[in-house]
C-alpha positions as CSV (number, residue, x, y, z in Angstrom):
1,M,0.0,0.0,0.0
2,G,1.1,3.5,-0.7
3,G,3.4,2.5,-3.6
4,L,3.2,4.3,-7.0
5,E,0.7,2.5,-9.2
6,G,2.1,0.9,-12.4
7,K,5.7,0.8,-11.1
8,A,7.8,-2.2,-9.9
9,P,9.2,-2.1,-6.3
10,D,12.6,-0.9,-7.7
11,G,10.9,2.1,-9.3
12,R,11.0,0.9,-12.9
13,V,7.8,1.4,-15.0
14,K,6.0,-1.9,-15.6
15,I,5.6,-3.0,-19.2
16,G,1.8,-3.2,-18.9
17,A,1.7,0.4,-17.7
18,Q,3.9,1.4,-20.7
19,R,1.5,-0.3,-23.1
20,K,-1.5,1.4,-21.6
21,S,0.2,4.8,-21.8
22,V,1.2,4.3,-25.5
23,A,-2.4,3.0,-26.3
24,R,-3.8,6.1,-24.6
25,E,-1.6,8.4,-26.5
26,Y,-2.6,6.8,-29.8
27,A,-6.3,7.0,-28.8
28,E,-6.0,10.7,-27.9
29,A,-4.1,11.5,-31.1
30,L,-6.8,9.7,-33.1
31,L,-9.6,11.5,-31.3
32,F,-7.8,14.8,-31.9
33,A,-7.5,14.0,-35.6
34,V,-11.2,13.1,-35.9
35,V,-12.2,16.3,-34.2
36,L,-9.9,18.4,-36.4
37,V,-11.2,16.8,-39.6
38,F,-14.8,17.4,-38.5
39,F,-14.0,21.0,-37.6
40,L,-12.2,21.7,-40.9
41,R,-15.0,20.0,-42.9
42,A,-17.8,21.8,-41.1
43,F,-16.3,25.3,-41.0
44,V,-13.3,25.7,-43.3
45,I,-12.9,23.4,-46.3
46,Q,-14.7,20.5,-47.9
47,A,-14.0,18.2,-50.8
48,F,-16.5,17.7,-53.7
49,R,-16.6,15.7,-56.9
50,I,-18.0,16.9,-60.2
51,P,-20.7,14.4,-61.5
52,S,-22.1,16.1,-64.5
53,G,-21.1,18.3,-67.5
54,S,-23.1,21.4,-66.7
55,M,-20.0,23.4,-65.9
56,E,-17.9,22.3,-68.9
57,N,-15.3,23.2,-69.9
58,T,-14.5,25.1,-66.7
59,L,-15.1,21.9,-64.7
60,L,-15.1,18.4,-66.1
61,V,-16.8,15.2,-65.0
62,G,-14.3,13.5,-62.7
63,D,-12.8,16.7,-61.3
64,F,-12.3,16.7,-57.5
65,L,-12.2,20.0,-55.9
66,F,-12.0,21.8,-52.5
67,V,-14.6,24.3,-51.5
68,N,-13.9,27.3,-49.1
69,K,-16.8,27.3,-46.6
70,F,-15.3,30.0,-44.4
71,L,-15.5,32.8,-47.1
72,Y,-19.3,33.2,-47.0
73,G,-19.7,32.1,-43.4
74,P,-20.2,28.4,-42.6
75,K,-23.3,27.0,-41.0
76,I,-23.1,25.5,-37.6
77,P,-23.8,21.8,-38.0
78,F,-27.3,20.6,-37.1
79,T,-28.6,24.2,-36.9
80,N,-29.8,26.9,-39.3
81,Y,-27.4,29.4,-37.9
82,R,-24.6,30.7,-40.2
83,L,-21.5,32.3,-38.8
84,P,-20.4,35.7,-40.3
85,G,-18.3,35.4,-43.4
86,I,-15.5,37.4,-44.9
87,R,-17.7,38.6,-47.8
88,D,-20.9,38.0,-49.7
89,P,-21.1,36.0,-52.9
90,K,-20.6,38.1,-56.0
91,P,-21.1,37.6,-59.8
92,G,-18.5,35.3,-61.3
93,D,-18.0,33.2,-58.1
94,I,-18.3,29.4,-58.7
95,I,-20.4,28.2,-55.8
96,V,-21.4,24.8,-54.4
97,F,-24.9,24.7,-52.8
98,K,-27.7,22.5,-51.8
99,A,-29.9,21.6,-54.8
100,P,-33.1,23.8,-54.7
101,I,-35.4,20.8,-54.9
102,D,-33.3,18.1,-53.1
103,D,-31.4,18.7,-49.8
104,E,-29.5,15.5,-50.3
105,K,-27.8,16.7,-53.5
106,D,-25.2,19.4,-54.2
107,F,-25.0,21.6,-57.3
108,I,-22.2,23.7,-58.5
109,K,-22.8,26.7,-60.8
110,R,-21.5,30.2,-61.5
111,C,-23.2,33.2,-59.9
112,I,-24.5,35.5,-62.6
113,A,-26.3,38.1,-60.5
114,V,-27.1,38.9,-56.9
115,G,-30.1,40.4,-55.1
116,G,-31.3,43.7,-56.8
117,Q,-29.8,43.0,-60.2
118,T,-31.8,42.2,-63.3
119,V,-31.0,39.2,-65.5
120,E,-32.1,38.8,-69.1
121,V,-31.1,36.3,-71.8
122,R,-31.5,37.2,-75.4
123,H,-30.5,34.7,-78.1
124,K,-28.3,32.9,-75.6
125,Q,-26.5,36.1,-74.5
126,F,-26.8,36.9,-70.8
127,Y,-27.3,40.5,-69.7
128,V,-27.2,41.9,-66.2
129,D,-28.7,45.3,-65.6
130,G,-28.8,45.8,-69.4
131,V,-25.1,45.1,-69.9
132,A,-24.0,42.1,-72.0
133,L,-21.7,39.8,-70.0
134,N,-18.3,38.9,-71.4
135,E,-18.0,35.2,-70.6
136,P,-15.2,33.5,-72.5
137,Y,-15.6,30.4,-70.4
138,V,-19.1,29.7,-71.7
139,I,-19.8,27.0,-74.3
140,H,-22.9,26.3,-76.4
141,S,-23.2,22.7,-77.5
142,D,-26.5,23.4,-79.4
143,P,-26.6,26.2,-82.0
144,R,-30.4,26.3,-82.0
145,D,-32.4,29.0,-80.2
146,I,-35.2,27.1,-78.7
147,G,-36.6,30.1,-76.8
148,Y,-37.8,30.3,-73.2
149,P,-36.3,29.6,-70.8
150,R,-32.9,28.3,-72.1
151,D,-32.1,30.8,-74.8
152,E,-34.7,33.6,-74.1
153,F,-35.3,34.6,-70.5
154,G,-36.5,37.6,-68.4
155,P,-36.0,40.3,-67.7
156,F,-36.0,39.0,-64.1
157,K,-35.0,41.0,-61.0
158,V,-33.3,38.9,-58.4
159,P,-34.9,39.3,-55.0
160,P,-32.8,40.4,-52.0
161,G,-31.1,37.4,-50.3
162,Y,-31.1,35.4,-53.5
163,L,-28.6,34.6,-56.3
164,F,-29.1,33.9,-60.0
165,M,-27.0,30.8,-60.9
166,A,-26.1,29.3,-64.3
167,G,-23.8,26.6,-65.6
168,D,-21.0,27.4,-68.0
169,N,-22.3,24.7,-70.4
170,R,-25.3,26.9,-71.1
171,D,-27.2,24.5,-73.3
172,D,-27.0,21.6,-70.9
173,S,-27.5,23.0,-67.4
174,S,-30.3,22.9,-64.9
175,D,-30.0,26.3,-63.3
176,S,-31.9,29.5,-62.3
177,R,-33.5,29.8,-65.7
178,Y,-35.5,26.6,-64.8
179,W,-35.8,26.5,-61.0
180,G,-35.6,30.2,-60.2
181,P,-33.2,32.2,-58.0
182,L,-31.2,30.5,-55.3
183,N,-31.8,31.3,-51.7
184,A,-28.4,32.3,-50.4
185,D,-29.0,30.3,-47.2
186,R,-28.5,27.1,-49.3
187,I,-24.9,28.0,-50.2
188,K,-22.1,25.7,-49.0
189,G,-19.0,27.5,-50.2
190,K,-16.9,28.8,-53.1
191,A,-14.9,26.4,-55.2
192,I,-11.2,27.2,-54.9
193,F,-9.0,24.6,-56.6
194,L,-8.8,21.1,-58.1
195,Y,-6.8,18.5,-56.2
196,F,-7.5,15.5,-58.6
197,S,-9.1,14.8,-61.9
198,W,-10.0,11.4,-63.4
199,D,-10.8,10.9,-67.1
200,H,-13.5,8.1,-67.1
201,D,-13.2,7.6,-70.9
202,K,-9.4,7.0,-70.8
203,H,-9.4,5.5,-67.3
204,F,-6.5,7.7,-66.5
205,P,-5.8,10.8,-64.3
206,R,-5.8,14.3,-66.0
207,F,-2.5,15.3,-64.4
208,S,-2.5,18.7,-66.1
209,R,-5.6,19.7,-64.1
210,F,-4.1,18.8,-60.7
211,F,-4.1,21.9,-58.4
212,D,-5.7,24.2,-61.0
213,L,-7.5,27.2,-59.6
214,V,-11.3,27.2,-60.2
215,K,-12.2,30.5,-61.9
């Protein structure tokens, strides 16, 4: 009685105690890593994969990217409360958000206009507040003008607290022309860079796209 637990009578640490100490250190390190990953994923950065061609050729099917959740203000998990962000979304930002009609899916589109601005499409050309947008990244896979809403739209004034979103592959994108403006509360974050890209047709990585900035 009264001796130091885990030590032999001569003062040496018992092997069993050493093993328990090492196991505890590993467990604590693992717990810290899990908490850190959860914190980063919830509040700072999250990985996403591109499943469709609606943002071609800016983003390709098989691209894997990181999204900055901190910029616009991350949501606290399991609540509807959003922390303050660094800035609000602005036209030109490529944004990941909850799909308007399905909370289980995520979409990625380019912000065309914000609350208070007026969007119009005439013969496939987008206008914001009457000014034609210069969009060198946009592609049109279908030369036809099939009218409303794909190629002729608006004018439509975006309500406060909402965004008008569109895919860069304008003839093959389900976006605000079809389902209306996006409630900014559904935003997850801004796409920042690719970390991997896989070409499903060639079954080979697209090494040239690794670490490309998304813009």
